[in-house]
C-alpha positions as CSV (number, residue, x, y, z in Angstrom):
1,F,94.7,94.8,117.9
2,V,98.4,95.5,117.3
3,V,99.7,93.9,114.1
4,F,103.5,93.6,113.6
5,C,104.2,93.4,109.8
6,E,107.3,92.2,108.2
7,G,107.5,94.9,105.5
8,D,105.8,97.7,103.4
9,T,103.4,95.5,101.5
10,E,101.8,93.9,104.7
11,Y,101.7,97.2,106.4
12,N,100.0,99.0,103.4
13,Y,97.5,96.2,103.3
14,I,96.6,96.2,106.9
15,D,96.7,100.0,107.2
16,K,94.1,100.3,104.4
17,M,92.1,97.4,106.0
18,R,92.0,99.4,109.2
19,K,90.3,102.3,107.3
20,K,88.0,100.1,105.3
21,Q,86.7,97.3,107.4
22,G,84.9,99.4,110.0
23,I,85.6,96.8,112.7
24,E,84.8,97.7,116.3
25,I,88.3,97.3,117.7
26,A,91.1,99.5,116.2
27,L,93.9,97.9,114.2
28,E,97.4,99.4,114.8
29,P,99.9,98.1,112.2
30,V,103.6,98.3,113.0
31,N,106.0,98.2,110.1
32,M,109.0,96.1,111.2
33,K,111.0,97.0,107.9
34,G,112.5,93.5,107.8
35,G,115.4,92.6,110.2
36,G,114.4,89.1,110.7
37,Y,112.8,87.2,113.5
38,S,115.1,88.6,116.1
39,N,113.9,92.1,115.2
40,F,110.3,91.1,115.9
41,L,111.3,89.6,119.2
42,N,113.2,92.7,120.3
43,V,110.3,95.0,119.6
44,L,107.7,92.7,121.2
45,K,109.8,92.7,124.4
46,T,110.0,96.4,124.6
47,K,106.5,97.5,123.3
48,S,103.9,98.2,126.0
49,Q,101.2,95.5,126.7
50,S,98.6,98.1,127.8
51,N,95.3,98.8,126.0
52,C,95.8,95.9,123.7
53,I,93.4,92.9,123.2
54,A,95.7,90.8,121.1
55,K,99.0,91.0,119.1
56,F,99.5,89.6,115.7
57,I,103.1,88.9,114.5
58,I,102.9,88.2,110.8
59,V,106.1,86.7,109.5
60,D,107.4,85.0,106.3
61,A,108.8,81.5,106.6
62,D,111.2,81.8,103.6
63,R,113.9,83.1,106.0
64,I,114.0,79.7,107.8
65,Q,115.0,77.9,104.6
66,K,117.3,80.7,103.2
67,D,119.3,81.3,106.4
68,H,120.2,78.5,108.8
69,G,120.7,80.9,111.7
70,E,117.2,82.2,111.2
71,K,115.6,78.8,112.3
72,A,116.9,79.4,115.8
73,N,115.7,82.9,115.8
74,F,112.3,81.8,114.7
75,L,112.1,79.1,117.4
76,E,113.0,81.8,120.0
77,L,110.2,84.1,118.7
78,L,107.9,81.1,118.8
79,E,108.9,80.2,122.4
80,Y,108.4,83.8,123.5
81,C,104.9,83.9,122.1
82,I,104.0,80.6,123.7
83,L,105.3,81.9,127.0
84,Q,103.2,85.1,126.8
85,N,100.2,82.9,126.0
86,K,100.7,80.7,129.0
87,K,100.8,83.8,131.2
88,K,97.3,84.6,129.9
89,T,98.1,88.3,129.5
90,V,97.9,89.7,125.9
91,P,97.5,86.8,123.5
92,H,100.4,86.7,120.9
93,F,99.2,85.2,117.5
94,L,102.2,84.1,115.5
95,I,101.0,84.1,111.8
96,V,103.4,82.4,109.5
97,N,103.0,82.8,105.7
98,N,105.0,80.1,103.9
99,P,106.9,81.1,101.9
100,D,105.8,84.8,102.1
101,F,102.9,87.4,101.9
102,E,103.1,87.2,98.1
103,Y,101.6,83.7,98.4
104,V,98.7,85.2,100.4
105,A,98.3,87.9,97.8
106,C,97.9,85.2,95.1
107,L,95.3,83.5,97.2
108,H,93.0,86.5,96.8
109,V,92.4,85.1,93.3
110,K,90.0,82.3,93.4
111,D,91.7,80.5,90.4
112,Y,95.1,80.4,92.2
113,K,95.8,76.8,92.9
114,G,99.5,76.9,94.2
115,Q,101.3,77.8,91.0
116,D,104.7,79.5,91.0
117,I,104.2,82.7,93.0
118,A,106.4,85.1,91.1
119,R,105.0,84.0,87.7
120,F,101.4,84.4,89.0
121,I,102.2,87.9,90.3
122,T,103.1,88.8,86.8
123,S,100.7,86.8,84.6
124,G,97.7,86.4,87.1
125,L,97.9,89.8,88.8
126,G,99.4,91.8,86.0
127,F,102.6,93.2,87.5
128,N,105.8,93.4,85.6
129,N,107.8,91.9,88.6
130,I,107.7,91.3,92.3
131,D,109.3,94.7,93.1
132,E,106.4,96.5,91.3
133,F,103.9,94.5,93.4
134,K,105.7,95.3,96.6
135,A,105.7,99.0,95.7
136,K,101.9,99.2,95.2
137,K,100.6,101.3,98.2
138,D,96.9,100.6,97.5
139,I,97.5,96.9,97.6
140,Y,94.5,96.2,99.8
141,D,92.1,97.8,97.4
142,F,93.8,96.0,94.4
143,L,93.5,92.6,96.1
144,N,89.9,93.2,97.2
145,N,88.3,94.3,94.0
146,D,85.8,92.6,91.7
147,T,86.3,88.8,92.1
148,K,89.5,89.2,94.2
149,T,88.8,89.1,97.9
150,Y,90.4,88.1,101.3
151,Q,87.5,85.6,101.6
152,N,89.2,83.6,98.9
153,V,92.4,83.6,101.1
154,I,90.3,82.2,104.0
155,D,88.7,79.5,101.8
156,G,92.2,78.6,100.4
157,V,94.0,78.0,103.6
158,K,91.4,77.4,106.4
159,Y,91.2,73.6,106.2
160,K,94.6,72.9,104.8
161,P,97.7,71.6,106.8
162,K,100.0,74.4,108.0
163,L,103.4,75.0,109.4
164,L,101.9,76.7,112.5
165,K,98.5,76.8,114.0
166,N,97.0,78.5,117.1
167,R,94.2,77.0,119.0
168,Y,92.2,79.7,120.7
169,I,88.8,80.7,122.2
170,I,87.1,84.1,122.0
171,V,84.6,85.5,124.4
172,K,83.5,88.7,122.7
173,K,81.2,89.9,125.4
174,K,84.2,90.1,127.8
175,F,86.7,91.3,125.1
176,N,88.7,88.1,126.0
177,I,90.9,85.9,123.8
178,Q,92.9,83.0,125.0
179,I,95.4,81.0,123.0
180,K,95.3,77.4,124.3
181,E,98.0,75.9,122.2
182,T,100.4,76.7,119.4
183,V,101.3,73.7,117.2
184,L,104.4,73.7,114.9
185,D,104.6,71.1,112.1
186,W,108.0,71.2,110.4
187,D,106.9,68.8,107.8
188,R,105.0,71.7,106.2
189,L,108.0,73.9,105.7
190,S,108.6,72.6,102.2
191,G,105.0,73.4,101.1
192,K,102.9,76.5,100.6
193,C,100.7,77.3,103.6
194,S,99.5,80.0,106.0
195,N,97.5,80.3,109.2
196,I,96.5,83.9,108.3
197,E,92.8,83.0,108.5
198,E,93.3,83.2,112.3
199,F,94.0,86.9,111.8
200,F,90.7,87.5,109.8
201,D,88.8,85.4,112.2
202,V,89.8,87.3,115.4
203,I,89.6,90.8,114.0
204,D,86.0,90.1,112.7
205,W,84.7,91.5,115.9
């Protein structure tokens, strides 16, 4: 599994997960270092498809609302992923965290019920500010410790409406995954949501 991450926090999380989870299939995180949706698209078009069961493209949705031009770039990235999935080659899972990965981080705490993200990062998780949170290299261990766990994330988003959802089937015996449909619901752009449970579901090989 190749996982394209928007920044350092996501990369550090998935890189440590790769070492901790003991999953049968290897995780290869790729740090995109920002750059927007067009950067993701450019790298996806140039990176080899070989020896890969699935690609995960994990992006933040806040760019769509902050920058009008990014909406078109997001749609172009979405269309590219849909096209690849129609070809039935390597499935491209577009994972959209709305507004960002910090929301997913908060969801690791069972008591988080959608409060202000920045405030919860400080009061609920004990950081002085967002920058301190983003700089924490052992973020996976921190968010999966004591009562904090990614299972809380899955429980928190699995059955809730989301901005984007992939409908897929997995045949593990054949190492085969097919994305049948990707559904976008613009009405969810104004609310907190994520389809990151798909990532956890698929890599749980």
